[in-house]
C-alpha positions as CSV (number, residue, x, y, z in Angstrom):
1,X,3.2,-27.7,18.8
2,X,2.1,-30.5,16.6
3,X,-2.2,-29.3,16.6
4,X,-3.1,-27.7,13.7
5,X,-6.0,-24.8,14.2
6,X,-9.9,-25.9,13.4
7,X,-13.1,-25.0,13.1
8,X,-15.3,-26.2,16.4
9,X,-18.0,-27.9,14.6
10,X,-19.2,-27.4,11.2
11,X,-22.4,-25.4,11.3
12,X,-19.8,-22.7,13.9
13,X,-17.7,-22.4,10.4
14,X,-21.3,-21.9,8.8
15,X,-21.7,-19.4,11.2
16,X,-17.9,-18.2,11.0
17,X,-17.9,-17.5,6.7
18,X,-21.3,-15.4,7.3
19,X,-19.8,-12.8,8.9
20,X,-16.5,-13.2,7.1
21,X,-18.7,-13.0,3.3
22,X,-20.4,-9.8,5.4
23,X,-17.0,-8.0,6.6
24,X,-15.4,-9.2,2.8
25,X,-18.1,-7.3,1.2
26,X,-16.6,-3.7,2.8
27,X,-14.1,-4.0,0.6
28,X,-13.5,-3.3,-2.8
29,X,-13.6,-5.7,-5.7
30,X,-9.9,-8.0,-5.6
31,X,-8.1,-8.2,-9.3
32,X,-7.4,-12.0,-8.2
33,X,-8.4,-14.0,-5.5
34,X,-5.2,-16.3,-4.3
35,X,-5.3,-20.1,-2.5
36,X,-1.8,-20.3,-2.0
37,X,-0.6,-23.7,-1.1
38,X,2.5,-23.9,0.8
39,X,4.2,-26.1,3.3
40,X,2.3,-25.3,6.3
41,X,-1.5,-25.2,4.6
42,X,-3.3,-22.6,2.2
43,X,-2.9,-19.1,2.3
44,X,-5.8,-17.0,1.3
45,X,-4.9,-13.7,-0.9
46,X,-6.4,-10.7,-2.1
47,X,-4.7,-8.5,-4.7
48,X,-5.8,-4.8,-5.3
49,X,-4.6,-1.8,-7.3
50,X,-0.5,-2.3,-9.0
51,X,2.5,-0.8,-8.6
52,X,5.0,-1.5,-6.5
53,X,3.6,-4.4,-3.5
54,X,2.3,-3.5,-0.9
55,X,1.9,-6.6,1.6
56,X,-1.3,-6.5,4.7
57,X,-0.9,-8.3,7.1
58,X,-3.9,-8.0,9.7
59,X,-4.5,-8.3,14.2
60,X,-5.3,-11.1,15.4
61,X,-8.2,-13.1,13.8
62,X,-9.0,-9.9,11.6
63,X,-8.6,-11.1,8.8
64,X,-8.2,-8.7,5.4
65,X,-11.6,-7.3,5.6
66,X,-9.6,-5.2,8.5
67,X,-7.6,-3.2,6.3
68,X,-10.8,-1.9,3.9
69,X,-10.7,1.7,4.4
70,X,-7.0,1.9,3.8
71,X,-7.5,-0.1,0.4
72,X,-8.8,1.8,-2.2
73,X,-5.7,4.4,-0.9
74,X,-3.1,2.4,-1.3
75,X,-4.4,0.3,-4.3
76,X,-4.5,3.3,-6.3
77,X,-0.1,3.5,-6.2
78,X,0.8,0.2,-5.5
79,X,-0.4,-3.4,-6.0
80,X,-1.5,-3.7,-2.6
81,X,-1.6,-7.7,-1.5
82,X,-3.9,-8.4,1.6
83,X,-4.0,-12.1,3.7
84,X,-5.2,-14.1,5.6
85,X,-3.4,-15.4,8.5
86,X,-2.2,-18.8,8.3
87,X,-2.8,-21.0,11.4
88,X,-6.0,-18.5,12.3
89,X,-9.5,-18.1,11.5
90,X,-10.1,-16.6,7.5
91,X,-9.4,-17.9,4.5
92,X,-6.8,-19.0,5.0
93,X,-5.8,-23.2,5.9
94,X,-3.3,-24.9,8.0
95,X,-2.6,-28.1,7.2
96,X,0.7,-28.8,8.7
97,X,1.3,-27.5,12.8
98,X,3.6,-24.8,13.0
99,X,6.8,-25.8,15.7
100,X,7.7,-22.9,16.4
101,X,7.5,-19.0,15.2
102,X,10.6,-19.3,12.9
103,X,7.9,-21.7,11.3
104,X,5.4,-18.9,11.0
105,X,7.5,-16.6,9.1
106,X,9.1,-19.9,7.0
107,X,5.6,-19.9,6.1
108,X,5.2,-16.5,5.1
109,X,8.7,-16.2,2.4
110,X,6.7,-19.6,0.6
111,X,4.1,-17.2,0.1
112,X,6.5,-14.6,-1.6
113,X,8.2,-17.4,-3.1
114,X,5.0,-18.5,-4.8
115,X,3.6,-14.9,-5.4
116,X,7.2,-14.0,-7.2
117,X,7.4,-11.4,-4.4
118,X,11.2,-8.7,-4.0
119,X,11.4,-6.0,-2.6
120,X,8.0,-6.2,-0.4
121,X,6.7,-4.6,1.6
122,X,5.2,-5.5,4.6
123,X,2.6,-3.7,6.4
124,X,0.9,-5.0,9.9
125,X,-1.1,-3.0,12.7
126,X,-1.1,-4.7,15.7
127,X,-0.7,-8.6,15.6
128,X,-0.1,-8.3,12.4
129,X,3.0,-5.8,12.8
130,X,4.5,-8.4,15.6
131,X,4.2,-10.7,12.1
132,X,6.4,-8.3,10.1
133,X,9.0,-8.0,12.7
134,X,9.1,-11.3,13.1
135,X,9.6,-12.0,9.6
136,X,12.0,-9.0,9.5
137,X,14.1,-11.4,12.2
138,X,13.9,-14.7,10.6
139,X,13.3,-14.3,6.5
140,X,14.4,-10.7,5.7
141,X,15.4,-11.0,2.3
142,X,12.6,-10.7,0.6
143,X,11.7,-7.5,2.4
144,X,12.7,-3.7,1.3
145,X,10.5,-2.4,4.1
146,X,8.3,-2.7,7.5
147,X,5.3,-0.8,8.3
148,X,4.1,-1.0,11.5
149,X,0.7,0.5,13.0
150,X,0.7,0.4,16.6
151,X,2.1,-3.2,17.1
152,X,1.5,-5.9,19.8
153,X,4.5,-7.2,22.0
154,X,6.9,-5.7,20.1
155,X,8.7,-3.3,22.4
156,X,6.2,-4.0,24.6
157,X,4.0,-6.5,26.2
158,X,0.1,-6.3,26.0
159,X,-2.2,-4.7,29.7
160,X,-2.6,-5.9,32.2
161,X,-6.0,-5.0,31.3
162,X,-6.2,-7.2,28.0
163,X,-5.9,-10.3,30.2
164,X,-9.0,-8.0,33.0
165,X,-11.1,-7.3,30.4
166,X,-10.2,-10.4,27.6
167,X,-10.8,-13.9,29.8
168,X,-14.0,-13.3,31.3
169,X,-15.4,-12.5,28.4
170,X,-13.4,-15.5,26.3
171,X,-14.9,-17.5,29.5
172,X,-18.4,-17.3,29.6
173,X,-18.7,-16.0,25.9
174,X,-21.2,-13.5,26.7
175,X,-22.0,-10.7,24.1
176,X,-22.4,-7.9,27.3
177,X,-18.6,-8.7,28.2
178,X,-17.6,-8.6,24.6
179,X,-19.0,-5.4,23.9
180,X,-17.2,-4.1,27.7
181,X,-14.2,-5.4,25.5
182,X,-14.1,-4.3,22.4
183,X,-15.4,-1.1,24.0
184,X,-12.7,-0.2,25.6
185,X,-10.1,-1.7,23.6
186,X,-11.3,0.5,21.7
187,X,-12.0,3.4,22.6
188,X,-15.7,3.1,21.4
189,X,-18.4,0.4,20.9
190,X,-17.4,-0.3,17.4
191,X,-18.7,-4.3,18.1
192,X,-21.6,-3.7,15.5
193,X,-19.2,-3.2,12.8
194,X,-18.5,-6.0,9.9
195,X,-14.9,-6.2,10.5
196,X,-15.7,-6.5,14.0
197,X,-18.2,-9.5,14.2
198,X,-15.5,-11.0,12.1
199,X,-12.6,-11.1,14.7
200,X,-15.4,-11.9,17.7
201,X,-16.7,-14.8,14.9
202,X,-13.0,-15.7,14.8
203,X,-12.9,-15.9,18.7
204,X,-16.3,-17.9,18.9
205,X,-15.7,-20.5,16.3
206,X,-12.3,-21.3,15.4
207,X,-10.1,-22.9,17.7
208,X,-6.4,-21.2,16.2
209,X,-3.2,-24.0,17.4
210,X,-0.1,-21.7,17.0
211,X,3.0,-20.7,18.6
212,X,2.5,-18.1,21.1
213,X,3.4,-14.5,19.6
214,X,6.6,-12.9,22.7
215,X,8.2,-9.7,22.9
216,X,11.4,-10.2,20.8
217,X,14.4,-10.2,22.5
218,X,16.3,-6.9,22.2
219,X,19.2,-8.3,20.2
220,X,17.1,-9.8,18.1
221,X,15.5,-6.0,17.2
222,X,19.0,-4.3,17.2
223,X,19.8,-6.2,14.7
224,X,17.2,-6.3,12.6
225,X,18.4,-4.0,8.7
226,X,14.8,-4.0,7.3
227,X,13.7,-0.6,7.2
228,X,11.0,0.3,9.6
229,X,7.7,2.8,10.3
230,X,6.6,2.9,13.5
231,X,3.1,4.4,14.2
232,X,1.2,4.2,17.4
233,X,-1.7,4.6,18.9
234,X,-1.6,7.8,22.0
235,X,-4.8,6.7,23.4
236,X,-3.7,2.9,22.8
237,X,-5.1,0.9,25.4
238,X,-3.5,-2.9,24.6
239,X,-0.4,-0.8,25.6
240,X,1.6,1.4,27.0
241,X,2.7,3.3,24.2
242,X,4.7,5.7,24.7
243,X,6.4,3.2,26.6
244,X,6.4,0.7,23.5
245,X,7.5,4.0,20.9
246,X,10.6,5.1,23.2
247,X,12.0,1.4,24.0
248,X,11.7,0.5,19.6
249,X,13.2,4.1,18.9
250,X,16.0,3.2,21.7
251,X,16.5,0.2,20.2
252,X,16.3,0.9,16.6
253,X,17.1,4.4,16.2
254,X,16.9,4.0,12.6
255,X,13.3,3.3,12.5
256,X,10.5,6.2,11.8
257,X,9.1,6.3,14.4
258,X,5.8,7.8,16.0
259,X,2.9,8.5,17.6
260,X,-0.9,10.1,16.3
261,X,-1.9,11.6,19.9
262,X,-5.6,11.0,19.6
263,X,-6.0,6.8,17.9
264,X,-6.2,4.1,20.3
265,X,-5.5,0.9,18.9
266,X,-7.3,0.9,16.2
267,X,-5.6,2.8,14.4
268,X,-7.2,4.0,11.1
269,X,-10.6,3.8,13.2
270,X,-10.9,8.2,13.2
271,X,-11.0,9.4,9.8
272,X,-8.5,12.1,10.1
273,X,-6.3,9.4,12.0
274,X,-6.9,6.8,8.5
275,X,-5.5,10.5,5.8
276,X,-2.2,10.4,8.0
277,X,-1.7,6.6,7.8
278,X,-2.1,6.6,4.4
279,X,0.5,9.0,3.9
280,X,3.1,8.1,6.0
281,X,2.7,3.9,4.2
282,X,2.6,5.5,1.1
283,X,6.1,8.4,1.3
284,X,7.8,5.7,3.4
285,X,7.1,3.1,0.1
286,X,8.1,5.6,-2.1
């Protein structure tokens, strides 16, 4: 990988940040905003609350805005750092290419170092869960634990329907096809919500140039020593969540694994699932 991510044009960048501002307006007002300079670029970090640190890693192209519904409850008892993933659309700006997935973990370790963080509880949803595991494999030293919210490509591959629904939408860039994809993946039509519109804006406006995420090998998962909480959506469409949960338990028997039976891949879409997630995460990091 010898290229860096960038917006497709100045006009595309303007359209994207209009959507970004709308989505971030759904979040509480941050106590501070950081632009952390690292070897691979500038990482945008939003800080909320006060207490032992929790770091939130978003799903693919989702940015910190995807955690708007969880931030108030988590920030009541913790300092929460919400990160825009470097190498994807958002407030972070990539300046150097990533050679491999280890370098992606190195870049996040740089952020923790610049913020002076240690004993960090890292919580990641979807692809953010993959990043949390990747961090625990390559740079576990600053981690107190990891929490995975329906993590993708950790213990199970994407379902084939991800590509059947996603590829036509990406190639044709049709609003109708994107709505079909989002409705299928979420279990209901949420495309008009600001956070969902932001993900679509990122796909349309930004060219990501990052190493492709793949499932870690069995030995890598077995070697994890960082305490792990994993919550899966029983109705998740993007992978077989029952298989993903069972395989993670078999490879990492010390992990705390739970399936939320009525939740989809967007794990905290329903208020009752959102409350359960907040309770489990707060109990876990306590």
